[in-house]
LOVO-330817 format. One record per residue (C-alpha): residue number from 1; x, y, z; chain. Coordinates in nm, 2 decimals. Each point is the difference from the previous one (the first is absolute). Example, Ala and Ser with C-alpha at 12.3 -4.5 7.8 and 13.67 -1.06 7.14 Angstrom:
<sites>
<site nr="1" X="1.23" Y="-0.45" Z="0.78" kette="A"/>
<site nr="2" X="0.14" Y="0.34" Z="-0.07" kette="A"/>
</sites>
This chain:
<sites>
<site nr="1" X="-0.38" Y="0.06" Z="0.76" kette="A"/>
<site nr="2" X="-0.18" Y="0.31" Z="-0.13" kette="A"/>
<site nr="3" X="0.07" Y="0.10" Z="-0.36" kette="A"/>
<site nr="4" X="0.14" Y="0.34" Z="-0.07" kette="A"/>
<site nr="5" X="-0.09" Y="0.18" Z="-0.32" kette="A"/>
<site nr="6" X="0.26" Y="0.20" Z="-0.21" kette="A"/>
<site nr="7" X="-0.15" Y="0.32" Z="0.13" kette="A"/>
<site nr="8" X="0.03" Y="-0.11" Z="0.36" kette="A"/>
<site nr="9" X="0.36" Y="-0.10" Z="-0.05" kette="A"/>
<site nr="10" X="0.08" Y="0.33" Z="-0.16" kette="A"/>
<site nr="11" X="-0.12" Y="0.20" Z="0.30" kette="A"/>
<site nr="12" X="0.20" Y="-0.21" Z="0.25" kette="A"/>
<site nr="13" X="0.36" Y="0.09" Z="0.10" kette="A"/>
<site nr="14" X="0.29" Y="-0.21" Z="-0.12" kette="A"/>
<site nr="15" X="0.05" Y="-0.12" Z="0.36" kette="A"/>
<site nr="16" X="-0.36" Y="-0.11" Z="0.03" kette="A"/>
<site nr="17" X="0.02" Y="-0.19" Z="-0.33" kette="A"/>
<site nr="18" X="0.32" Y="-0.18" Z="0.11" kette="A"/>
<site nr="19" X="-0.17" Y="-0.10" Z="0.33" kette="A"/>
<site nr="20" X="-0.31" Y="-0.12" Z="-0.19" kette="A"/>
<site nr="21" X="0.22" Y="-0.19" Z="-0.25" kette="A"/>
<site nr="22" X="0.17" Y="-0.18" Z="0.29" kette="A"/>
<site nr="23" X="-0.34" Y="-0.10" Z="0.14" kette="A"/>
<site nr="24" X="-0.12" Y="-0.11" Z="-0.34" kette="A"/>
<site nr="25" X="0.31" Y="-0.22" Z="-0.05" kette="A"/>
<site nr="26" X="-0.07" Y="-0.16" Z="0.34" kette="A"/>
<site nr="27" X="-0.36" Y="-0.05" Z="-0.08" kette="A"/>
<site nr="28" X="0.08" Y="-0.16" Z="-0.33" kette="A"/>
<site nr="29" X="0.25" Y="-0.24" Z="0.16" kette="A"/>
<site nr="30" X="-0.24" Y="-0.10" Z="0.27" kette="A"/>
<site nr="31" X="-0.30" Y="-0.06" Z="-0.22" kette="A"/>
<site nr="32" X="-0.07" Y="-0.34" Z="-0.15" kette="A"/>
<site nr="33" X="0.10" Y="-0.03" Z="-0.37" kette="A"/>
<site nr="34" X="-0.27" Y="0.07" Z="-0.25" kette="A"/>
<site nr="35" X="-0.21" Y="0.17" Z="0.26" kette="A"/>
<site nr="36" X="-0.19" Y="0.33" Z="-0.04" kette="A"/>
<site nr="37" X="0.21" Y="0.15" Z="0.28" kette="A"/>
<site nr="38" X="0.32" Y="-0.07" Z="-0.18" kette="A"/>
<site nr="39" X="-0.13" Y="0.14" Z="-0.33" kette="A"/>
<site nr="40" X="-0.12" Y="0.32" Z="0.19" kette="A"/>
<site nr="41" X="0.35" Y="0.03" Z="0.17" kette="A"/>
<site nr="42" X="0.18" Y="-0.04" Z="-0.34" kette="A"/>
<site nr="43" X="-0.23" Y="0.25" Z="-0.16" kette="A"/>
<site nr="44" X="0.08" Y="0.25" Z="0.28" kette="A"/>
<site nr="45" X="0.37" Y="-0.07" Z="-0.05" kette="A"/>
<site nr="46" X="-0.02" Y="0.07" Z="-0.37" kette="A"/>
<site nr="47" X="-0.19" Y="0.33" Z="0.06" kette="A"/>
<site nr="48" X="0.25" Y="0.12" Z="0.26" kette="A"/>
<site nr="49" X="0.30" Y="-0.10" Z="-0.21" kette="A"/>
<site nr="50" X="-0.14" Y="0.19" Z="-0.30" kette="A"/>
<site nr="51" X="-0.05" Y="0.31" Z="0.22" kette="A"/>
<site nr="52" X="0.34" Y="-0.02" Z="0.15" kette="A"/>
<site nr="53" X="0.16" Y="-0.04" Z="-0.34" kette="A"/>
<site nr="54" X="-0.19" Y="0.30" Z="-0.12" kette="A"/>
<site nr="55" X="0.15" Y="0.21" Z="0.28" kette="A"/>
<site nr="56" X="0.35" Y="-0.12" Z="-0.06" kette="A"/>
<site nr="57" X="0.24" Y="0.28" Z="-0.10" kette="A"/>
<site nr="58" X="0.08" Y="0.01" Z="-0.37" kette="A"/>
<site nr="59" X="0.34" Y="0.06" Z="-0.15" kette="A"/>
</sites>
């Protein structure tokens, strides 16, 4: 799974990020434990979650 930088995540729409997050979860679950593929998927998940949290409406 290709890594996405913070900048790349910032220019994508929320719908695109949610779809990418779903694919990253699937890739993480399918990859063998302690593999580079799982680490890449988990890094992507963290990046997307940070960007989605940044976009969340504030009170």
